[in-house]
N, C-alpha and C positions, 0 to 999 in steps of 0.2 A: 558203330563198330566198323572199322576199316579192315580191308583184306590185304594180304601180301600176294604178289604174283611171283610164282616160283617154277622151277624146272627140275625134272629128275630124268635120269636115263633108266628106262625099264625095258627089259628084253632087247637091249641094244638100240632102243629108239628114244628120242627126246620127247618127253611128255610134259606139257604145261598144265599147271593147276593153280587154283587160288586157294589160299588158306585163311580161314577166319578163326578168331578166338584161339590163337596158338598157345595161350597161357593155360588152357584146360587140358586135362588128361583124357577125359571122356571124348570119344570121337564119333563123328557122323561122316560117312561118305555120301555125297550127293552127286549122282551121275546123270548126265543129260541124255536127250533123245538122239535119234539117228543122224539127222542133218543139222544138229544144233551144237552149242558150245556150253562149257561149264558156267558161263556168265548167266545162263538162264536161271541158275540156282541162287542168284544174289539175294533175293528177298528171303528165301528160306534160310540161307546161310546167315544172313544178318539176324533173323529172328532167333535162330538156335545158338548163335555165337556168344550169348551172355552166359551159357552153361556148358557149351560143347565146343571142341575143336572141330571145324567143318572143312573138309577137303572136297573141292569141286574140280575134277579133272576135265581137260579136253581130251576126248578119245583120239587115238591115232588117226590122222587124216582130217581132223577137225580143228577149228580155231587156230591156236598158236602151237599145237603139237605137230611134230614131224609127220610128213606123209609117208606112206608105206613104200618100201622098195620092192615088196613082194605081195601085191594085192591079193592074189589067189589064196595064199596061206595066212595072211595077216589081217585081212578084213573079215574076221570070223569071231564068233563068240568065244571060242576056245582061246584064241590069241588075246582077245580083250581081257579074258580072265587071267591069263598069264601076266599081262601088264598090271592088272590090279594086284595080283599076288606080289609082284616085285615092288609095287608102290607101298603095300603094307610093310614090307621088310625095310625099304629105304627110309620110310617115315617113322619107323619103330612103332607101328600100330599093332598092339597085341590083340585088340578086339574092337569092333566098331558096329554101329547101326548103319543100315544102308537104305538110302532113298533113291529110287531110280525111276526116271521118266522114260516110258516106252523102251527103247533099246537098253537104256541104263537099268531098267528093271530086269530085263533078260540077263544082262551081265551079272547083276546081283543074284539072281536065281541060280545061275551056273556056279558062281563063286560059293554061295552059301551051301549048296548041295554037296560040294566037295568031290564030285565024280570026276571032274577035270583037273582041279587043283586041290588035291587032298589036304595040303597044308593049311587051307583056309577053312576046313570043316571045324565048326565050333567057335570060330573067331568072329562070325557075323551074328550079332545078338538078336536083331530083328530086321525085318525087310518090309519096306513100303514100295508097292508096285503102283506107279502112277500111270493109269490107263495102259497096263501091261498085263499079260496073262500067258500061260503055257501054250496057248494056241491062239493064233491071230487070224482074222478073217481075210481070206484070199483076195476078194475084190478091193479091200482097203490096201493090202500090200501092193497090188497092181497099180493103184493110184499113187502110192508113195514111190514106187519104182519109176513111174513116168515123170514125176516132177523132180525127184532127187537126182536121177541119172542125167538129166539135161538142164542144169541150172541156168537160168536166163542171165543176161548181162544188160546193164542199164547205163545211161550216160551220167545219171546223177544219183546221189544218195536218197533224195526225195522220192525218186521213182522206185528205188529198191525198197524203201520203207512202205510205199503203197503196195508193192508186191507182197511183202511180208504180212501186212495187215490183212490182205485177202487170204493168203495161203494158211495163215495161222489164226484166222478168225475163230476156229473151234477152241482155241485156248481159253476163251471167255474174256472177261473184262481186263483190259490193261489201260493204264493211264497214258497220256500222250508222251510223258517222259519215259515210261517203260518201253513203249514202242520205239522211241528214238534210241534208247540204249540197246535194245534187242538188235536194231538195225546196225548201229555203229560197231557192236561187238561181233557181228556176223558178216562183215563185209571185207572184201579184198579187191585190190585193183588188178586188172588184167594188163598185159603189155600195151594194149591200145588205149589204156586209160579208163575204160569202163569199169563198173563195179559189179561184183557177183557174189553170191553166198560163199562164206569162208570155209569150204571143205573140198576135199579131193573127190571129184565125181566118180572115180573108180571105186569108191567105198560101196556104191550101190551094187557092184558085181557080186557082193555077198549073196544076194537073192537069186542070182543067176548061177553062180558057181556052186553054191551050197543051199539049194532051195529048201531044205528041211532044217536049216540051222535054228530056226525059231520054234520048232516043235519040241517043247521042253517038258512034257508031262513026266518023263522019268526023273528029271531034276526036281520038279515041283513035288513029286511024290516022296522024294528023299529028304525034303525039308522037315526039320523038327524044331523050328523056331516060330515065334509069332509073325504073322503076315497080315498086313493091311493092304487091301487092293482098293484103290480109288478109281472108279470107273466113270468117265465122262458120260453123263446120261444120254448124250447124243452120239456117242462114239460109234464109228463104223469099223473100228479095228478090234476092239474087245467087245464081244457080243454078250448079252445077258445070259444066254444059255451056257457060255463058257464060264462065267463067274459062278453060276449055279453049280456047275461041275466041280469047280475049285472048292466049293464048300462041302462036297461029298467025298473028297479024296485027299490024300496027303495031309498037310496041316489043317485043312478044313475038317476032315474026318476026325482028327485028333483034338478038335476044339480050339485050335490055335489061330485060325484065320477069320478075318472079318472083311466084308465088302461094303463099301459106302459109295453110293452114286452121287456125283457132283452135278447138280442141276445147272443148266445154262452153259455147259461145256461139252465139247466133243473130244477129239484127240488132239491134245491132252490138256487137262487142267494146268494152268500156268503156275500154280503154287505161289501166288503173289498177293492174295487177299487174306484178311484176318481169319476168316472161318477155316480156310484151307490150311493156313499156317498153324493155327492152334490145334487142328485135328492131327496133323503130323507130329507136332511137338508133344502133345499129350500122349500119343501112342508110344513115342520113343521114351518119354519119361516113365511111363507105366512099366516098361519092360527093361529099364536100365538098372541093372544090379539086383533085379528081383530073383528070388529063389525059384519061382515058377511063374509062367505066364498067367495073366488073368484070363478067365473064361471068355470065349468069343461072344460078342454082342450081336444083336440082330442088325442086318444091313438096313440102310435107309437113306433118303435123299438129303443132300446138303445144298442149300440154295444161296446164290449170290447174284446180284445184290438184293 
């Protein structure tokens, strides 16, 4: 299944996205992590596109989307949710399932809760949080700030790929072809000809200008939809005590949440191997069009390979 590369103007900004399975009415939004692009979701989108329309945006300031003219106000979860709301309207998405890696999960939580964009309340049918939670560990955030705010530049694509292989080693297993695609879809040339990761370094100011932006317990507590949290077993960003708290409140208290630990991964599982793909797909299918969500299952490890 092939994708189409498309653009939309959302909140006055040009947003790039890929669309898979455009012939289907049922829709999945697959949203990437902080310093990444929508192409990270290729394997998941391909897997789901036999049954769903899958939309994979590049967030403002990432990939092929426009960079912000107002970083202080626009590199925020509230503005990202506004972009998502506009994307729903422009693409005529009445309702959708949401899969979000890291930052993409936080955007999905804010959208589904409806506290910031009330028009989205009830339109997100289920939520997959890929190594994301309503509270993130501060030491890991400091690590992300350090590398994301000062992206290195290299003379060659091969050097950039070696950098990505080291930085994103916690993603777990990727084939050589997947590492090469990750690199090629995440690179841009600087005026001096060197290559660097394809994002606006100013986007990291979110953590400086809005240091509490990712403290989302009020949004999580407002969720009344099925939630699947995939925690990298070695994650330093989503701590086990946080996922345990998720099971005691909000959708967890209501029996709507499930936590699964992904063995062999840290932050964040790449969603590129059969076990992970099938886990996400089965969760979405289980809650697509159901009158009521299925009871929560006990959490447990998922091992690959």
